[in-house]
N, C-alpha and C positions, 0 to 999 in steps of 0.2 A: 373808629379814627388812631392813626399809628401816630401822630403825632404830638397827642395828650400825653399829657405828665401825672401821674395820679398823686394824692397824697394820699399820704400813711404815719403810719407810726417812724419817728425814730431812735435812734440812740442819738445818746450821753456826748459822742462825740458828732457834732453838727459838719464840724470843719473837713471829715471825706466825706460832705450828701451837696451832691453841684448843687441841687437848686434843694432853697428852703419853704417851709411849708405855705411863706407866704405867696414868694412867689410862681408858686408854682399855677393859684390864679393869675395872674398876669401872662401868666406865656398861654392859657390855652385859649386868655381873648387874642391876641393875634389874629392876625390878617395869614391864609395859610402864606399868599406866600412875600411873607416875612420870611415865616418859617422854614419856609421850603427856597429859599436863598443861598446859592449857588458858593459864597464865600464871604470869609467879613466884612468885607470890606461894600458885598452888596447888602447885608443884612445889616449894619447900619448906616446904611443908605434907608432904606424900606421900609425902620422902626422909625427917621425919623420924621420921614412923608407919615408915618401910620401917625405916632404919636401926634406930631402938627395940626392932621384931622380932627385930634380932642379938642381940641382949643378954638 
C-alpha cells in the first residue's frame, strides 16, 4: 500500500519530520477516499465525514 506511513526512529530535531510517531497510526487508519482527496478542502470535508462516523 503506497499510502501507508512507516514508523521509524526519529532524530532529536522532530521539527524536520512531517509526521510524528503518534500520527502514523492515525494516518494509516484513515479510509482511502480521505487520503486520496485531490485538494485540501476535499480532504477536510472527507475527514470530517470519516471522523463523524466514528462517534
